[in-house]
Biotite code that builds the C-alpha atoms (Angstrom):
import biotite.structure as struc

atoms = struc.array([
    struc.Atom([0.000, 0.000, 0.000], chain_id="A", res_id=1, res_name="MET", atom_name="CA", element="C"),
    struc.Atom([1.276, 3.458, -0.860], chain_id="A", res_id=2, res_name="THR", atom_name="CA", element="C"),
    struc.Atom([0.164, 6.674, 0.735], chain_id="A", res_id=3, res_name="GLY", atom_name="CA", element="C"),
    struc.Atom([1.589, 10.087, 1.416], chain_id="A", res_id=4, res_name="CYS", atom_name="CA", element="C"),
    struc.Atom([3.013, 12.116, 4.269], chain_id="A", res_id=5, res_name="ARG", atom_name="CA", element="C"),
    struc.Atom([0.875, 14.819, 5.886], chain_id="A", res_id=6, res_name="ILE", atom_name="CA", element="C"),
    struc.Atom([3.030, 17.591, 4.388], chain_id="A", res_id=7, res_name="SER", atom_name="CA", element="C"),
    struc.Atom([2.566, 16.022, 0.953], chain_id="A", res_id=8, res_name="GLU", atom_name="CA", element="C"),
    struc.Atom([-1.211, 15.726, 1.429], chain_id="A", res_id=9, res_name="ALA", atom_name="CA", element="C"),
    struc.Atom([-1.505, 19.358, 2.516], chain_id="A", res_id=10, res_name="LEU", atom_name="CA", element="C"),
    struc.Atom([0.381, 20.465, -0.623], chain_id="A", res_id=11, res_name="SER", atom_name="CA", element="C"),
    struc.Atom([-1.938, 18.703, -3.099], chain_id="A", res_id=12, res_name="ILE", atom_name="CA", element="C"),
    struc.Atom([-3.321, 21.082, -5.707], chain_id="A", res_id=13, res_name="GLU", atom_name="CA", element="C"),
    struc.Atom([-6.554, 19.881, -7.295], chain_id="A", res_id=14, res_name="ILE", atom_name="CA", element="C"),
    struc.Atom([-6.022, 20.824, -10.936], chain_id="A", res_id=15, res_name="SER", atom_name="CA", element="C"),
    struc.Atom([-2.304, 20.032, -10.972], chain_id="A", res_id=16, res_name="ARG", atom_name="CA", element="C"),
    struc.Atom([-2.026, 16.867, -8.889], chain_id="A", res_id=17, res_name="ASP", atom_name="CA", element="C"),
    struc.Atom([-5.392, 15.093, -8.662], chain_id="A", res_id=18, res_name="LEU", atom_name="CA", element="C"),
    struc.Atom([-6.432, 13.044, -11.713], chain_id="A", res_id=19, res_name="HIS", atom_name="CA", element="C"),
    struc.Atom([-9.626, 11.164, -10.858], chain_id="A", res_id=20, res_name="LEU", atom_name="CA", element="C"),
    struc.Atom([-10.274, 9.906, -14.404], chain_id="A", res_id=21, res_name="LEU", atom_name="CA", element="C"),
    struc.Atom([-6.960, 8.036, -14.447], chain_id="A", res_id=22, res_name="SER", atom_name="CA", element="C"),
    struc.Atom([-7.161, 7.203, -10.711], chain_id="A", res_id=23, res_name="SER", atom_name="CA", element="C"),
    struc.Atom([-3.857, 8.952, -10.019], chain_id="A", res_id=24, res_name="GLU", atom_name="CA", element="C"),
    struc.Atom([-2.510, 11.416, -7.507], chain_id="A", res_id=25, res_name="LEU", atom_name="CA", element="C"),
    struc.Atom([0.827, 13.067, -8.257], chain_id="A", res_id=26, res_name="VAL", atom_name="CA", element="C"),
    struc.Atom([2.936, 13.810, -5.188], chain_id="A", res_id=27, res_name="ILE", atom_name="CA", element="C"),
    struc.Atom([5.284, 16.619, -6.197], chain_id="A", res_id=28, res_name="ARG", atom_name="CA", element="C"),
    struc.Atom([6.908, 17.474, -2.885], chain_id="A", res_id=29, res_name="SER", atom_name="CA", element="C"),
    struc.Atom([7.929, 13.983, -1.858], chain_id="A", res_id=30, res_name="GLY", atom_name="CA", element="C"),
    struc.Atom([10.804, 12.905, 0.331], chain_id="A", res_id=31, res_name="LYS", atom_name="CA", element="C"),
    struc.Atom([14.065, 13.979, -1.263], chain_id="A", res_id=32, res_name="GLY", atom_name="CA", element="C"),
    struc.Atom([12.104, 16.238, -3.634], chain_id="A", res_id=33, res_name="ASP", atom_name="CA", element="C"),
    struc.Atom([11.233, 13.202, -5.742], chain_id="A", res_id=34, res_name="LYS", atom_name="CA", element="C"),
    struc.Atom([7.941, 13.229, -7.608], chain_id="A", res_id=35, res_name="GLN", atom_name="CA", element="C"),
    struc.Atom([5.862, 10.051, -7.560], chain_id="A", res_id=36, res_name="ARG", atom_name="CA", element="C"),
    struc.Atom([2.413, 8.884, -8.592], chain_id="A", res_id=37, res_name="THR", atom_name="CA", element="C"),
    struc.Atom([-0.009, 7.169, -6.211], chain_id="A", res_id=38, res_name="VAL", atom_name="CA", element="C"),
    struc.Atom([-2.796, 5.024, -7.675], chain_id="A", res_id=39, res_name="LEU", atom_name="CA", element="C"),
    struc.Atom([-6.206, 5.582, -6.092], chain_id="A", res_id=40, res_name="LEU", atom_name="CA", element="C"),
    struc.Atom([-8.784, 2.849, -5.573], chain_id="A", res_id=41, res_name="ASN", atom_name="CA", element="C"),
    struc.Atom([-12.497, 3.355, -6.255], chain_id="A", res_id=42, res_name="GLN", atom_name="CA", element="C"),
    struc.Atom([-13.365, 3.859, -2.589], chain_id="A", res_id=43, res_name="LYS", atom_name="CA", element="C"),
    struc.Atom([-10.852, 6.727, -2.314], chain_id="A", res_id=44, res_name="VAL", atom_name="CA", element="C"),
    struc.Atom([-12.001, 8.225, -5.613], chain_id="A", res_id=45, res_name="ILE", atom_name="CA", element="C"),
    struc.Atom([-15.626, 8.248, -4.420], chain_id="A", res_id=46, res_name="GLN", atom_name="CA", element="C"),
    struc.Atom([-14.620, 9.811, -1.084], chain_id="A", res_id=47, res_name="ALA", atom_name="CA", element="C"),
    struc.Atom([-12.685, 12.511, -2.961], chain_id="A", res_id=48, res_name="LEU", atom_name="CA", element="C"),
    struc.Atom([-15.648, 13.195, -5.264], chain_id="A", res_id=49, res_name="LYS", atom_name="CA", element="C"),
    struc.Atom([-17.932, 13.546, -2.237], chain_id="A", res_id=50, res_name="ASP", atom_name="CA", element="C"),
    struc.Atom([-15.416, 15.843, -0.522], chain_id="A", res_id=51, res_name="TYR", atom_name="CA", element="C"),
    struc.Atom([-15.009, 17.992, -3.647], chain_id="A", res_id=52, res_name="LEU", atom_name="CA", element="C"),
    struc.Atom([-18.792, 18.514, -3.741], chain_id="A", res_id=53, res_name="GLU", atom_name="CA", element="C"),
    struc.Atom([-18.796, 19.674, -0.114], chain_id="A", res_id=54, res_name="LEU", atom_name="CA", element="C"),
    struc.Atom([-15.711, 21.803, -0.752], chain_id="A", res_id=55, res_name="ARG", atom_name="CA", element="C"),
    struc.Atom([-17.680, 23.924, -3.242], chain_id="A", res_id=56, res_name="LYS", atom_name="CA", element="C"),
    struc.Atom([-19.553, 25.471, -0.293], chain_id="A", res_id=57, res_name="LYS", atom_name="CA", element="C"),
    struc.Atom([-16.350, 26.593, 1.446], chain_id="A", res_id=58, res_name="HIS", atom_name="CA", element="C"),
    struc.Atom([-15.330, 30.223, 1.810], chain_id="A", res_id=59, res_name="LYS", atom_name="CA", element="C"),
    struc.Atom([-11.969, 29.621, 0.081], chain_id="A", res_id=60, res_name="TYR", atom_name="CA", element="C"),
    struc.Atom([-13.313, 27.544, -2.799], chain_id="A", res_id=61, res_name="THR", atom_name="CA", element="C"),
    struc.Atom([-10.986, 29.327, -5.263], chain_id="A", res_id=62, res_name="ASP", atom_name="CA", element="C"),
    struc.Atom([-7.919, 27.952, -3.479], chain_id="A", res_id=63, res_name="SER", atom_name="CA", element="C"),
    struc.Atom([-5.886, 25.505, -5.574], chain_id="A", res_id=64, res_name="PRO", atom_name="CA", element="C"),
    struc.Atom([-5.296, 23.301, -2.514], chain_id="A", res_id=65, res_name="TYR", atom_name="CA", element="C"),
    struc.Atom([-7.336, 20.180, -1.860], chain_id="A", res_id=66, res_name="LEU", atom_name="CA", element="C"),
    struc.Atom([-7.533, 20.663, 1.902], chain_id="A", res_id=67, res_name="PHE", atom_name="CA", element="C"),
    struc.Atom([-8.799, 24.035, 3.081], chain_id="A", res_id=68, res_name="LEU", atom_name="CA", element="C"),
    struc.Atom([-8.809, 25.849, 6.394], chain_id="A", res_id=69, res_name="SER", atom_name="CA", element="C"),
    struc.Atom([-11.519, 28.078, 7.833], chain_id="A", res_id=70, res_name="ASN", atom_name="CA", element="C"),
    struc.Atom([-8.848, 30.747, 8.321], chain_id="A", res_id=71, res_name="LYS", atom_name="CA", element="C"),
    struc.Atom([-7.126, 30.582, 4.953], chain_id="A", res_id=72, res_name="GLY", atom_name="CA", element="C"),
    struc.Atom([-6.819, 28.831, 1.610], chain_id="A", res_id=73, res_name="PRO", atom_name="CA", element="C"),
    struc.Atom([-4.607, 25.974, 2.886], chain_id="A", res_id=74, res_name="LYS", atom_name="CA", element="C"),
    struc.Atom([-4.920, 23.670, 5.885], chain_id="A", res_id=75, res_name="LEU", atom_name="CA", element="C"),
    struc.Atom([-1.863, 23.902, 8.149], chain_id="A", res_id=76, res_name="SER", atom_name="CA", element="C"),
    struc.Atom([0.046, 20.953, 9.546], chain_id="A", res_id=77, res_name="ARG", atom_name="CA", element="C"),
    struc.Atom([-0.769, 22.048, 13.110], chain_id="A", res_id=78, res_name="MET", atom_name="CA", element="C"),
    struc.Atom([-4.497, 22.174, 12.342], chain_id="A", res_id=79, res_name="THR", atom_name="CA", element="C"),
    struc.Atom([-4.349, 18.716, 10.743], chain_id="A", res_id=80, res_name="ALA", atom_name="CA", element="C"),
    struc.Atom([-2.579, 17.327, 13.831], chain_id="A", res_id=81, res_name="ASN", atom_name="CA", element="C"),
    struc.Atom([-5.206, 18.930, 16.092], chain_id="A", res_id=82, res_name="ASN", atom_name="CA", element="C"),
    struc.Atom([-7.978, 17.368, 13.994], chain_id="A", res_id=83, res_name="MET", atom_name="CA", element="C"),
    struc.Atom([-6.422, 13.900, 14.378], chain_id="A", res_id=84, res_name="PHE", atom_name="CA", element="C"),
    struc.Atom([-6.212, 14.438, 18.145], chain_id="A", res_id=85, res_name="ARG", atom_name="CA", element="C"),
    struc.Atom([-9.801, 15.719, 18.395], chain_id="A", res_id=86, res_name="LYS", atom_name="CA", element="C"),
    struc.Atom([-11.398, 12.932, 16.366], chain_id="A", res_id=87, res_name="TYR", atom_name="CA", element="C"),
    struc.Atom([-9.326, 10.235, 18.096], chain_id="A", res_id=88, res_name="SER", atom_name="CA", element="C"),
    struc.Atom([-10.760, 11.464, 21.392], chain_id="A", res_id=89, res_name="HIS", atom_name="CA", element="C"),
    struc.Atom([-14.328, 11.714, 20.038], chain_id="A", res_id=90, res_name="LEU", atom_name="CA", element="C"),
    struc.Atom([-14.058, 8.161, 18.690], chain_id="A", res_id=91, res_name="ALA", atom_name="CA", element="C"),
    struc.Atom([-12.999, 6.942, 22.140], chain_id="A", res_id=92, res_name="GLY", atom_name="CA", element="C"),
    struc.Atom([-9.651, 5.627, 20.940], chain_id="A", res_id=93, res_name="LEU", atom_name="CA", element="C"),
    struc.Atom([-7.053, 4.865, 23.605], chain_id="A", res_id=94, res_name="GLU", atom_name="CA", element="C"),
    struc.Atom([-4.220, 5.879, 21.301], chain_id="A", res_id=95, res_name="GLN", atom_name="CA", element="C"),
    struc.Atom([-4.371, 9.298, 19.684], chain_id="A", res_id=96, res_name="VAL", atom_name="CA", element="C"),
    struc.Atom([-4.119, 8.967, 15.925], chain_id="A", res_id=97, res_name="LEU", atom_name="CA", element="C"),
    struc.Atom([-1.406, 10.891, 14.184], chain_id="A", res_id=98, res_name="SER", atom_name="CA", element="C"),
    struc.Atom([-0.759, 11.560, 10.508], chain_id="A", res_id=99, res_name="PRO", atom_name="CA", element="C"),
    struc.Atom([2.730, 10.099, 11.095], chain_id="A", res_id=100, res_name="GLN", atom_name="CA", element="C"),
    struc.Atom([1.464, 6.629, 12.050], chain_id="A", res_id=101, res_name="LEU", atom_name="CA", element="C"),
    struc.Atom([1.501, 3.944, 9.336], chain_id="A", res_id=102, res_name="PRO", atom_name="CA", element="C"),
])
C-alpha cells in the first residue's frame, strides 16, 4: 500500500495533482524532492468526489489546494494534527491517531 506524508497531502493542488479519471494522484513534494504517482482505488475516488462537492460550499473555494482551512486557503500541519487528536478522542480511541502513524 502506498500513501503520502501529511506535508505532501496538505500540498496537493486539485487541478495540478489530482487526476480522478486516471485514478492517479501526483505527489510533487515527496521525500528527497522526488515526484511520484499514487494510484487511487475506487473507494478513495468516491470519497474525494464527495469531498469535492462539499468543498464547493467553502469560503476559500478558489484555493488551488485540496484541503482548506476556515482561516485561509490551505490547511496547516498544526491544524491537521489537532484534527487527528480531536477525532481520536471523540471516537474513544485509547491511542491518539497521528498523521505520522503507518
